[in-house]
C-alpha positions as CSV (number, residue, x, y, z in Angstrom):
1,I,88.7,98.8,109.1
2,E,87.4,101.7,110.9
3,S,89.1,104.0,108.7
4,L,88.5,102.1,105.5
5,A,85.2,102.6,106.1
6,R,86.1,106.3,106.2
7,M,87.0,106.0,102.3
8,S,83.9,104.5,101.1
9,H,82.9,107.4,98.9
10,R,86.3,107.0,97.2
11,G,84.8,103.9,95.7
12,A,81.7,103.2,93.8
13,V,78.3,100.7,94.6
14,G,76.1,98.9,92.7
15,A,72.6,98.9,92.8
16,D,72.0,95.8,94.6
17,G,74.3,98.0,97.3
18,K,77.0,95.3,98.2
19,A,78.5,95.2,94.5
20,G,81.5,97.6,94.4
21,D,85.4,98.3,93.6
22,G,86.8,96.1,96.1
23,C,88.9,96.8,99.1
24,G,91.8,95.9,101.7
25,L,94.0,96.0,104.1
26,L,97.9,95.5,104.0
27,L,99.0,94.4,107.0
28,Q,102.6,93.4,108.1
29,K,102.7,89.8,108.7
30,P,101.0,88.7,111.6
31,D,103.3,86.2,113.3
32,G,101.7,84.9,115.9
33,F,98.2,84.6,114.5
34,F,100.2,82.3,111.6
35,R,101.8,80.4,114.7
36,S,99.0,80.0,116.5
37,L,97.5,78.4,113.3
38,A,100.6,76.1,112.7
39,T,100.5,74.6,116.7
40,E,96.5,74.0,116.1
41,T,97.3,72.0,112.8
42,G,100.0,70.4,113.6
43,W,102.3,72.3,111.1
44,Q,106.3,73.2,111.7
45,L,106.8,76.8,111.0
46,A,110.8,77.1,110.9
47,T,112.2,80.2,112.1
48,R,112.1,82.6,109.3
49,Y,108.8,81.6,106.8
50,G,106.8,83.0,104.2
51,V,102.9,83.5,103.4
52,G,101.5,83.3,99.7
53,M,97.4,84.6,100.0
54,I,96.6,83.4,96.6
55,F,93.2,83.3,94.4
56,L,92.4,79.8,92.9
57,S,90.3,78.9,90.4
58,Q,86.9,77.2,91.7
59,D,87.2,74.1,88.9
60,P,88.6,71.8,91.2
61,G,91.8,71.0,87.7
62,R,92.7,74.4,87.3
63,R,92.8,74.8,90.7
64,K,95.5,71.4,91.4
65,A,96.8,72.5,88.5
66,A,98.1,76.4,90.2
67,M,99.2,74.4,93.6
68,E,101.0,71.3,92.0
69,T,102.9,74.7,89.8
70,I,103.4,77.0,93.4
71,E,105.0,73.8,94.8
72,K,107.3,72.6,92.1
73,E,108.8,76.6,91.9
74,L,109.1,76.2,95.6
75,S,110.7,73.3,95.7
76,K,113.8,74.6,93.0
77,E,114.5,77.5,96.0
78,T,115.1,74.4,98.1
79,L,111.8,76.2,100.0
80,T,108.8,73.6,101.9
81,I,105.7,74.3,102.3
82,A,104.2,73.7,106.0
83,G,100.8,73.9,104.7
84,W,98.0,75.2,102.6
85,R,94.4,76.6,104.4
86,E,91.5,77.8,102.7
87,V,91.2,81.4,103.6
88,P,88.2,81.5,106.0
89,V,85.0,83.5,103.5
90,N,81.5,84.6,104.6
91,P,80.1,85.3,100.6
92,D,76.7,86.0,101.8
93,V,77.7,89.5,102.5
94,L,79.0,89.9,98.9
95,G,77.3,91.6,96.0
96,Q,76.2,89.2,92.7
97,I,79.0,90.3,90.4
98,A,81.1,89.4,93.2
99,K,80.1,86.1,94.0
100,D,79.6,85.6,90.0
101,G,83.7,86.1,90.0
102,L,84.6,84.8,93.8
103,P,88.4,82.9,93.4
104,R,89.1,80.1,96.2
105,I,91.4,82.1,98.7
106,F,93.9,79.7,100.1
107,Q,97.0,80.8,102.4
108,V,100.3,78.8,101.8
109,L,102.9,78.9,104.5
110,I,106.7,78.7,103.2
111,N,109.6,77.3,105.5
112,A,113.1,78.8,104.2
113,P,116.2,76.8,105.0
114,F,117.4,77.2,108.1
115,G,119.9,80.3,108.6
116,W,117.8,82.6,105.6
117,G,117.5,86.3,106.2
118,A,114.3,88.1,105.5
119,K,115.6,89.6,102.6
120,D,117.2,86.4,101.5
121,L,113.7,84.9,101.5
122,E,111.9,87.9,100.3
123,R,113.9,87.7,97.2
124,R,113.6,84.4,96.5
125,L,109.8,84.7,96.7
126,F,109.4,87.2,94.3
127,M,111.5,85.1,91.7
128,I,109.5,82.6,92.4
129,R,106.2,84.8,92.2
130,R,107.1,86.2,89.2
131,R,107.7,82.3,87.5
132,I,104.8,80.7,88.4
133,E,103.1,84.4,87.2
134,K,104.3,83.3,83.5
135,H,103.8,79.4,83.8
136,L,99.9,80.1,84.7
137,V,99.6,83.5,82.8
138,H,96.7,81.7,80.9
139,D,95.3,80.1,84.5
140,P,92.3,83.4,84.6
141,D,91.1,82.9,87.7
142,F,95.0,82.6,89.4
143,Y,96.2,85.6,90.6
144,V,99.1,86.1,93.8
145,V,97.9,88.5,95.7
146,S,100.6,88.9,98.3
147,F,104.1,86.3,98.7
148,S,105.9,87.3,101.4
149,N,107.7,86.9,104.7
150,L,106.8,90.5,105.4
151,V,103.2,91.2,104.9
152,V,100.0,89.6,103.7
153,V,97.1,91.3,101.9
154,Y,93.0,91.0,103.0
155,K,91.5,92.1,100.1
156,G,88.1,91.4,97.9
157,L,85.1,93.0,95.7
158,C,83.7,93.8,98.8
159,R,82.4,97.4,100.9
160,P,84.7,98.6,103.9
161,S,82.0,97.5,106.2
162,D,81.8,94.0,104.6
163,L,85.4,93.2,104.6
164,P,85.4,91.7,108.2
165,L,82.4,90.2,107.8
166,F,83.6,88.6,104.3
167,F,87.0,87.5,105.8
168,T,86.2,86.0,109.2
169,D,90.1,85.9,110.4
170,L,89.7,90.1,110.6
171,A,87.5,89.3,114.0
172,D,90.5,87.1,115.3
173,L,92.2,88.8,118.0
174,R,96.0,87.2,117.6
175,L,95.5,89.0,113.8
176,S,97.7,92.1,114.8
177,S,100.2,94.3,113.0
178,A,101.9,97.4,113.7
179,V,101.4,98.5,109.8
180,C,98.5,98.6,108.0
181,L,97.9,99.9,104.9
182,F,94.2,100.3,103.2
183,H,92.5,101.9,100.3
184,Q,89.2,101.9,98.4
185,R,89.8,103.3,94.6
186,F,86.9,103.6,91.8
187,S,87.7,101.7,89.0
188,T,87.0,104.6,86.8
189,N,88.3,102.7,83.8
190,T,87.9,98.8,84.9
191,A,85.5,97.0,85.6
192,P,85.3,95.6,88.5
193,Q,87.8,92.4,89.4
194,W,89.0,90.6,92.1
195,P,92.7,91.1,91.3
196,L,92.1,95.0,91.2
197,A,90.3,95.7,94.9
198,Q,92.8,97.8,96.8
199,P,95.4,97.8,98.3
200,F,98.5,95.7,95.9
201,R,101.2,93.8,96.7
202,Y,103.6,96.7,98.0
203,L,101.6,99.9,97.7
204,A,97.9,101.2,97.7
205,H,97.6,103.1,93.5
206,N,95.4,106.4,93.8
207,G,95.8,107.1,90.0
208,E,94.8,106.5,87.4
209,L,96.3,102.8,85.2
210,N,95.2,104.3,81.5
211,T,99.5,104.1,80.9
212,I,100.2,100.7,82.1
213,T,99.8,98.3,78.8
214,G,102.3,100.8,77.5
215,N,104.8,100.8,80.3
216,R,104.5,97.1,79.9
217,Q,105.6,97.1,76.5
218,W,108.4,99.6,77.5
219,S,109.6,96.8,80.6
220,A,109.2,93.6,78.4
221,A,111.6,95.8,75.3
222,R,114.1,96.3,77.7
223,G,113.7,93.1,79.5
224,Y,117.2,91.4,77.9
225,K,119.3,94.0,79.7
226,L,117.6,92.3,83.0
227,S,118.8,89.1,82.6
C-alpha cells in the first residue's frame, strides 16, 4: 500500500480531490484470512477452494440474477459454494464520480471436490468465468474482478492512500500475502470506470488500450479454431 501510494503521479485526480482513475492490489490468496472468516461464519471450506471477487449491481433484481447465474455455472463443473460475503467498504472516502458508479462488491468462496489440484481448479474457474461473462454481457454493472484459487484482487475508483480506508479488509492483520502486484494508471483514452481500475486479473497494464477492440475482433475471427 505504501508503494502504491508512491505511484500517485501515475494517475489523475478530479477537482474534488478524491475521484480518480482507480488503483488496487493483486494478492496471493490469503488462505489464513479466508479460513478465519469461514470459522467465524460457520462455512465449511474444502482443502482446495477458490475466491471470486465480483462487482454486482445495486439493483436487487439484477444482482440476484447475476448471483444465480454464477451458482448455476459453478454447479455444472461440480463446484459448490461455501458462502457469499459482501465485502465491507467505506464509501465516504470516495469522490462523487466513484460513488455514482459504486457497485455492490461481493466475494464468493468456492469449494472444489476432494483430489483436485490447483491447476485443475484454476482451469475450471477460468472456463466458468468466461461462460458467466457471456451470460451477463448485457448487465452493465457486472464485472469479475478476480476468480481464482491462487490470487484475489482488491481494487476501486479511489486514490492509493484511500484504498485501505475503502476496503477495511486491508487493515486486517490476518490478510497477508507473499506476493503483491500493485498499480495506478491514468485513463488516457477512457473515462474512469470501476472495472478499468488497475490491476487486472493477471497483470497490471502500463500501455495504451487503443487496439483492444481490434484485438478482440481478431480473436473472435479465429475462435472457431479453439473449440
